[in-house]
C-alpha positions as CSV (number, residue, x, y, z in Angstrom):
1,M,3.9,26.6,-5.6
2,I,1.7,24.4,-7.8
3,T,0.0,26.0,-10.7
4,L,-2.7,24.2,-12.6
5,D,-3.4,25.2,-16.2
6,T,-7.0,24.2,-17.0
7,N,-6.7,25.4,-20.6
8,T,-3.8,23.2,-21.6
9,V,-4.3,19.5,-22.2
10,L,-1.0,17.3,-22.4
11,G,-2.8,14.0,-23.4
12,T,-5.5,11.7,-22.6
13,I,-5.6,8.9,-20.2
14,A,-7.8,5.9,-21.6
15,Q,-10.2,4.0,-19.4
16,D,-8.2,1.1,-19.9
17,Y,-4.9,2.5,-19.0
18,M,-4.2,0.6,-15.9
19,G,-2.9,-3.0,-16.5
20,L,-1.1,-5.8,-14.9
21,G,1.5,-8.1,-16.5
22,Y,2.0,-11.8,-15.9
23,E,4.5,-14.3,-16.8
24,I,2.7,-17.2,-19.0
25,S,3.5,-19.5,-16.2
26,S,1.1,-17.8,-14.2
27,V,-1.8,-18.7,-16.9
28,A,-0.6,-22.5,-16.1
29,V,-1.5,-22.3,-12.6
30,P,-5.1,-23.8,-12.2
31,G,-7.7,-21.5,-10.6
32,L,-5.4,-18.4,-10.2
33,L,-6.6,-16.3,-13.3
34,S,-10.1,-17.6,-13.1
35,A,-13.6,-16.0,-12.3
36,K,-13.8,-18.5,-9.5
37,N,-10.9,-16.8,-7.6
38,Q,-13.2,-14.1,-6.4
39,A,-10.5,-12.7,-3.9
40,Y,-8.3,-12.1,-6.8
41,V,-11.0,-10.7,-9.2
42,R,-11.9,-8.3,-6.5
43,L,-8.5,-6.9,-6.1
44,V,-8.3,-6.4,-9.9
45,R,-11.6,-4.7,-10.2
46,Q,-10.6,-2.3,-7.6
47,L,-7.8,-1.0,-9.9
48,G,-10.5,-0.2,-12.6
49,A,-13.6,-1.4,-14.3
50,Q,-11.5,-1.5,-17.6
51,G,-8.0,-2.6,-18.0
52,V,-5.4,-4.7,-19.8
53,I,-3.8,-8.1,-18.9
54,R,-0.7,-8.7,-20.6
55,V,0.7,-12.3,-20.6
56,G,4.3,-13.0,-21.7
57,G,7.6,-12.4,-20.0
58,N,10.8,-14.5,-20.3
59,T,8.9,-17.7,-19.6
60,S,6.9,-17.4,-22.8
61,D,9.9,-18.0,-25.0
62,F,10.4,-21.2,-23.2
63,S,6.8,-22.4,-23.2
64,S,4.4,-24.6,-25.4
65,Y,0.7,-25.1,-25.8
66,E,-0.9,-28.4,-25.8
67,A,-4.7,-28.2,-26.0
68,N,-5.4,-31.4,-24.2
69,G,-2.1,-31.6,-22.4
70,Q,-1.2,-31.5,-18.6
71,A,-0.6,-27.8,-17.6
72,R,2.7,-27.0,-16.0
73,S,4.1,-23.8,-14.4
74,L,7.7,-23.7,-14.8
75,P,10.4,-21.0,-15.4
76,K,11.6,-23.0,-18.4
77,G,8.9,-25.4,-19.8
78,T,5.6,-23.9,-19.0
79,V,2.8,-25.8,-20.8
80,T,-0.6,-24.2,-21.2
81,N,-3.6,-25.9,-22.3
82,E,-7.2,-25.2,-23.5
83,A,-8.7,-25.3,-20.0
84,N,-6.1,-22.6,-18.9
85,L,-7.3,-20.3,-21.7
86,R,-11.0,-20.8,-20.8
87,E,-10.2,-19.9,-17.2
88,L,-8.4,-16.7,-18.3
89,R,-11.4,-15.9,-20.5
90,S,-13.7,-16.3,-17.3
91,F,-11.4,-14.0,-15.5
92,L,-11.5,-11.5,-18.3
93,D,-15.2,-11.5,-18.3
94,A,-15.3,-11.3,-14.4
95,T,-13.0,-8.3,-14.3
96,G,-14.1,-6.5,-17.5
97,W,-10.3,-6.3,-18.7
98,R,-8.9,-7.2,-21.9
99,L,-5.6,-9.2,-23.0
100,I,-2.3,-8.9,-24.8
101,W,-0.9,-12.2,-25.4
102,G,2.8,-12.9,-26.0
103,L,3.8,-16.1,-28.3
104,N,7.0,-18.0,-28.2
105,L,9.5,-16.8,-30.7
106,G,12.6,-17.9,-28.8
107,S,12.2,-21.6,-29.3
108,D,11.3,-21.0,-33.0
109,Q,8.4,-23.6,-33.0
110,I,6.2,-21.8,-35.4
111,G,3.6,-24.5,-35.7
112,N,3.1,-24.5,-32.2
113,A,2.8,-20.8,-31.9
114,V,0.1,-20.8,-34.8
115,E,-1.8,-23.5,-32.9
116,Q,-1.6,-21.3,-29.7
117,A,-2.6,-18.0,-31.5
118,R,-5.7,-19.8,-33.2
119,A,-6.7,-21.1,-29.6
120,V,-6.1,-17.7,-27.9
121,A,-8.0,-15.8,-30.6
122,G,-10.8,-18.4,-30.7
123,I,-11.4,-18.2,-26.9
124,M,-10.7,-14.7,-26.1
125,G,-12.7,-13.3,-29.0
126,D,-13.2,-9.5,-28.7
127,K,-11.2,-9.6,-25.4
128,L,-7.9,-9.9,-27.3
129,I,-6.1,-6.7,-28.2
130,A,-3.2,-8.0,-30.1
131,L,-0.7,-10.9,-30.2
132,E,3.2,-10.1,-29.4
133,I,5.8,-12.2,-31.0
134,G,8.8,-12.7,-28.7
135,N,9.8,-11.2,-25.5
136,E,12.6,-8.7,-25.4
137,P,14.1,-10.3,-28.5
138,Y,17.0,-8.2,-28.5
139,L,18.3,-10.3,-25.5
140,F,17.8,-13.6,-27.3
141,P,21.5,-14.4,-27.5
142,N,21.7,-14.0,-23.9
143,Q,19.1,-16.7,-23.5
144,N,20.7,-19.1,-26.0
145,H,17.5,-18.5,-28.2
146,R,19.6,-17.0,-31.0
147,P,23.4,-16.5,-31.8
148,Q,25.3,-13.4,-30.9
149,G,24.8,-10.7,-33.5
150,Y,21.1,-11.2,-33.7
151,D,19.7,-7.7,-34.5
152,F,16.7,-5.7,-35.3
153,A,16.8,-6.8,-39.0
154,L,17.0,-10.5,-38.1
155,W,14.2,-10.1,-35.4
156,L,11.9,-8.4,-38.0
157,S,12.4,-11.2,-40.4
158,D,11.4,-13.7,-37.6
159,Y,8.6,-11.4,-36.6
160,R,7.2,-11.2,-40.4
161,R,7.6,-14.9,-40.8
162,Y,5.5,-15.7,-37.8
163,K,2.9,-13.0,-38.5
164,A,2.4,-14.4,-42.1
165,A,1.9,-17.9,-40.7
166,I,-0.7,-16.7,-38.1
167,R,-2.5,-14.5,-40.7
168,A,-2.8,-17.5,-42.9
169,V,-5.2,-18.9,-40.4
170,L,-6.3,-15.8,-38.6
171,P,-6.6,-13.0,-41.2
172,R,-7.7,-10.3,-38.9
173,A,-5.1,-11.0,-36.2
174,A,-3.7,-7.8,-34.7
175,F,-0.1,-7.6,-33.6
176,A,1.9,-5.6,-31.0
177,G,5.6,-5.1,-30.7
178,P,8.6,-4.9,-30.6
179,D,8.2,-5.6,-26.9
180,L,11.6,-4.2,-26.0
181,A,13.7,-3.0,-23.0
182,G,16.7,-0.9,-23.4
183,T,16.9,-0.4,-27.2
184,V,14.9,2.6,-28.2
185,D,15.9,2.5,-31.8
186,W,14.1,-0.8,-32.3
187,M,10.8,1.0,-31.5
188,E,11.7,3.7,-34.0
189,Q,12.7,1.3,-36.7
190,F,9.6,-1.0,-36.1
191,A,7.3,2.0,-36.2
192,R,8.5,3.1,-39.6
193,Q,8.7,-0.5,-41.1
194,D,5.5,-2.2,-39.9
195,S,2.5,-0.1,-41.0
196,D,-0.2,-2.3,-39.8
197,I,0.9,-2.8,-36.2
198,A,-1.9,-2.3,-33.8
199,L,0.2,-1.3,-30.8
200,L,4.0,-0.4,-30.0
201,T,5.1,-2.1,-26.8
202,A,8.1,-1.3,-24.5
203,H,9.4,-2.6,-21.1
204,H,11.3,-0.6,-18.5
205,Y,12.9,-1.2,-15.1
206,I,14.8,1.4,-13.2
207,T,17.8,-1.0,-13.0
208,G,18.5,-4.6,-11.8
209,Q,17.8,-5.7,-8.3
210,A,21.5,-6.9,-8.0
211,N,22.8,-3.3,-8.6
212,P,23.9,-1.6,-5.5
213,A,22.0,1.3,-6.9
214,A,18.7,-0.4,-6.3
215,T,17.8,1.8,-3.4
216,L,14.8,3.6,-2.0
217,E,16.6,6.8,-3.0
218,T,17.0,5.6,-6.5
219,M,13.5,4.4,-6.9
220,L,12.0,7.7,-5.7
221,A,14.3,10.1,-7.6
222,P,13.1,11.7,-10.7
223,N,14.3,9.4,-13.6
224,L,15.6,12.2,-15.6
225,R,17.7,10.1,-17.9
226,Y,14.9,7.9,-19.0
227,R,12.8,10.9,-20.2
228,A,14.8,11.0,-23.3
229,A,13.7,7.4,-24.2
230,L,10.0,8.4,-23.5
231,A,10.2,11.3,-25.6
232,R,11.6,9.1,-28.5
233,F,8.7,6.6,-28.0
234,Q,6.2,9.3,-28.0
235,A,7.8,10.8,-31.2
236,A,7.8,7.2,-33.0
237,A,4.4,6.6,-32.1
238,K,3.2,9.9,-33.2
239,A,5.0,9.5,-36.6
240,A,3.4,6.2,-37.2
241,G,-0.1,7.2,-35.9
242,K,0.0,4.3,-33.6
243,P,-0.6,4.1,-29.6
244,W,2.3,3.0,-27.7
245,R,2.1,1.0,-24.3
246,M,4.5,0.1,-21.5
247,C,3.4,-3.4,-21.4
248,E,5.9,-4.7,-18.9
249,T,7.5,-2.6,-16.1
250,A,8.3,-2.5,-12.3
251,S,10.8,-0.9,-10.2
252,F,13.8,-3.2,-10.4
253,S,14.3,-6.2,-12.7
254,G,15.0,-9.7,-11.3
255,G,12.0,-9.8,-9.3
256,G,12.6,-6.4,-7.5
257,K,14.6,-5.7,-4.3
258,D,13.5,-6.9,-0.8
259,G,13.1,-3.8,1.5
260,V,12.6,-1.4,-1.4
261,S,10.3,-2.7,-4.1
262,N,7.9,-4.2,-1.3
263,T,7.6,-1.1,0.8
264,F,5.4,1.9,0.8
265,A,8.0,3.7,-1.2
266,A,6.9,1.7,-4.1
267,A,3.2,3.1,-3.8
268,L,4.6,6.5,-4.1
269,W,6.8,5.7,-7.1
270,A,4.0,3.8,-8.8
271,L,1.4,6.6,-8.5
272,D,4.0,9.4,-9.8
273,Y,5.3,6.9,-12.6
274,L,1.9,6.0,-14.0
275,L,1.1,9.8,-14.4
276,E,4.5,10.8,-15.9
277,L,4.2,8.1,-18.4
278,A,0.9,9.5,-19.5
279,A,2.6,12.9,-20.0
280,Y,4.7,11.2,-22.7
281,G,1.7,10.0,-24.7
282,C,1.6,6.4,-23.2
283,A,-1.6,4.7,-23.9
284,G,-1.4,2.3,-20.8
285,V,0.9,0.7,-18.4
286,N,1.1,-3.0,-17.3
287,M,2.8,-3.4,-13.8
288,E,4.4,-6.7,-13.6
289,T,2.7,-9.1,-11.2
290,G,2.9,-12.4,-9.6
291,V,5.4,-15.3,-10.2
292,N,8.3,-14.2,-12.1
293,H,10.6,-15.8,-14.6
294,L,12.7,-17.2,-11.8
295,G,9.7,-19.1,-10.2
296,W,8.9,-17.0,-7.1
297,I,6.6,-14.0,-6.4
298,S,8.3,-10.9,-7.1
299,H,9.1,-8.3,-4.4
300,Y,7.3,-5.6,-6.8
301,S,4.2,-7.6,-7.1
302,P,1.3,-5.4,-6.4
303,I,-1.0,-8.4,-5.5
304,G,0.6,-10.4,-2.8
305,D,0.3,-14.2,-3.1
306,D,1.4,-16.8,-0.5
307,L,0.8,-19.5,-3.0
308,K,-1.9,-21.0,-0.8
309,G,-4.7,-19.3,-2.2
310,N,-4.5,-16.1,-0.1
311,Y,-4.2,-12.9,-2.0
312,T,-3.7,-9.4,-0.5
313,A,-2.8,-5.7,-1.5
314,A,1.0,-5.3,-1.5
315,P,2.5,-1.9,-0.9
316,E,2.7,-1.0,-4.5
317,Y,-1.0,-1.8,-5.0
318,Y,-2.0,1.3,-3.1
319,G,-0.2,3.5,-5.6
320,L,-2.3,1.9,-8.2
321,Q,-5.3,2.2,-6.4
322,A,-4.7,5.9,-5.7
323,F,-4.3,6.3,-9.5
324,A,-7.6,4.5,-10.1
325,Q,-9.4,7.0,-8.0
326,M,-8.4,9.9,-10.3
327,P,-10.7,10.7,-13.3
328,K,-9.5,9.1,-16.6
329,G,-9.6,11.7,-19.5
330,E,-7.6,14.8,-19.9
331,L,-4.2,15.2,-18.5
332,L,-3.8,18.8,-17.7
333,A,-0.5,20.8,-17.6
334,V,0.8,21.4,-14.1
335,D,3.6,23.6,-13.0
336,C,5.4,22.4,-9.9
337,K,7.9,24.8,-8.3
338,A,9.2,22.7,-5.3
339,G,12.6,24.0,-4.7
340,A,14.7,21.5,-3.1
341,I,11.7,19.1,-2.2
342,N,11.2,16.1,-4.2
343,L,7.6,16.9,-4.7
344,A,5.7,15.8,-8.0
345,A,2.2,17.0,-9.2
346,H,-0.3,15.9,-11.8
347,A,-3.8,16.7,-12.6
348,T,-6.6,14.8,-14.6
349,R,-10.1,15.8,-15.6
350,R,-13.1,14.2,-17.0
351,G,-16.1,16.4,-17.4
352,N,-16.6,18.2,-14.2
353,Q,-14.3,16.0,-12.3
354,L,-10.8,17.3,-11.8
355,C,-8.1,15.8,-9.4
356,V,-4.7,17.1,-8.5
357,A,-2.1,14.3,-7.2
358,M,0.6,15.9,-5.0
359,I,3.4,13.2,-4.3
360,N,6.0,14.0,-1.8
361,K,8.7,11.7,-2.4
362,D,11.1,13.4,-0.2
363,L,12.2,11.3,2.8
364,K,12.8,14.1,5.1
365,Q,11.0,17.3,4.2
366,D,7.3,18.1,4.4
367,A,5.8,20.3,1.7
368,D,3.8,23.2,2.5
369,V,1.9,23.6,-0.9
370,S,0.1,26.5,-2.3
371,L,-2.2,25.4,-5.1
372,A,-3.5,27.8,-7.8
373,A,-5.3,27.4,-11.1
374,A,-3.8,30.1,-13.4
375,G,-6.2,33.0,-12.6
376,R,-9.2,30.9,-11.7
377,M,-11.0,30.6,-8.4
378,I,-10.9,27.0,-6.9
379,R,-12.5,25.2,-4.1
380,I,-11.7,21.6,-2.8
381,S,-14.5,19.3,-3.0
382,D,-12.8,16.0,-1.8
383,R,-9.5,14.9,-0.6
384,M,-7.7,11.6,0.0
385,R,-4.3,10.8,1.7
386,L,-1.9,8.0,0.8
387,Q,0.5,7.4,3.8
388,A,2.0,5.0,6.0
389,P,4.0,5.2,9.5
390,S,7.4,4.9,7.4
391,I,8.6,4.9,4.0
392,T,9.7,1.2,4.6
393,E,6.4,0.1,5.8
394,K,5.2,-3.2,4.3
395,S,1.7,-3.7,5.8
396,D,0.2,-0.5,7.5
397,I,-0.5,1.5,4.5
398,S,-3.8,3.5,4.0
399,L,-5.5,5.6,1.2
400,R,-8.3,7.2,3.1
401,R,-10.6,10.3,2.4
402,D,-9.6,13.1,4.7
403,M,-12.0,16.1,4.3
404,A,-11.3,18.0,7.6
405,K,-13.0,21.5,7.3
406,D,-12.2,22.0,3.5
407,T,-15.7,21.7,2.5
408,A,-16.5,25.0,4.3
409,R,-14.2,27.1,2.1
410,M,-15.6,29.4,-0.5
411,M,-13.9,29.8,-4.0
412,E,-10.2,31.1,-3.5
413,S,-7.5,32.0,-5.7
414,T,-5.1,29.9,-3.8
415,L,-5.4,26.8,-1.6
416,R,-2.8,25.6,0.8
417,F,-2.0,22.1,2.0
418,S,0.5,20.2,3.9
419,V,1.8,17.2,2.5
420,P,4.2,15.3,4.9
421,A,7.3,13.7,3.8
422,A,6.8,10.4,2.1
423,S,3.1,10.7,1.5
424,A,0.7,11.8,-1.2
425,M,-2.5,13.7,-1.3
426,L,-5.4,13.7,-4.1
427,V,-7.3,16.8,-4.1
428,W,-10.7,17.1,-6.1
429,L,-11.3,20.7,-7.0
430,A,-14.3,22.8,-8.2
431,V,-13.0,25.4,-10.7
432,G,-14.8,28.7,-11.2
433,T,-14.4,31.3,-13.7
């Protein structure tokens, strides 16, 4: 039984909630993130008329900026130039999206970082949301950027040193951080100690792709342990009066797991994950995309790229596209009693548009769903199904309208649907009194 409470609003989903995340090495690929790359622009625009591109990743802390230099896209040693930045600006103009840009803190070349910050700010203008300083800095000792014992206090000192140098040439520069994964207390400390931060940022992966637990079942299971971290992110942001964004995330770190991250299962996981994050006050989500820090296209990338100029909707993309269909505005309270079935339900509303997502992540059991709206009469006005022949499907995936005879229904107290195993349904409702 799914009961929708139209009087209880859990939070707000912003128009630019949807986002994609790129290693800086992608920016150095001529013609990739460019208005001239019409196929890529089209795929991004289908995820929303507004959104956020985040550029950073592990490669950013091994990168440099040379305004008139030769661009190089490498896992370690990426070089971006002014031409790359102007292409990226054209891409942002063509998509309508904005930008978060990560600076190299790992190499501790502050002069180059200031030069890059000035170039990015000058070219991006009002498309630039904020600058980040360092990518996952708590891992710097593992990457030989800093000695063992590098902690939050040492990073905060580095951060403030960089911020002061950048503000000396860009007085109005906005900053985001701490750009972390796995260390919730850094977010809490940063939220308390940096009052002029524009945006709090975090990263998350379920586990590493080399972990034997990186399975379909793990990806689709409710991530109960991580909810405690999400609640702490939400509390820290609320106490600081700042928004927080999941600015880098995907299923499994290290490029994802073949046969898991690049299957239909990822579409169901992504749709549910985007909506669950919103329930914890998340201001937006950047799904990691494209070439990873190891130099190859990640299995979890929502946009497929054969590195020959051909771009496709990969399995995860369909989950993002399903999310894009839902109205952005209020996230409503939903009580989902599914028994032993791995079923999730979420609802969003904007004005007179109200949509319920029912996501059956169970690999075996169909869900016969009864949907009610807490004492109000309801009628279906539209319906879409997200489905594939199997949970491991990599290509034959569809997101289609499926009205059947539902439009003939009068207002009822309860509607009934069948949501087959390993599928999802979006239902638009008209709600009476």
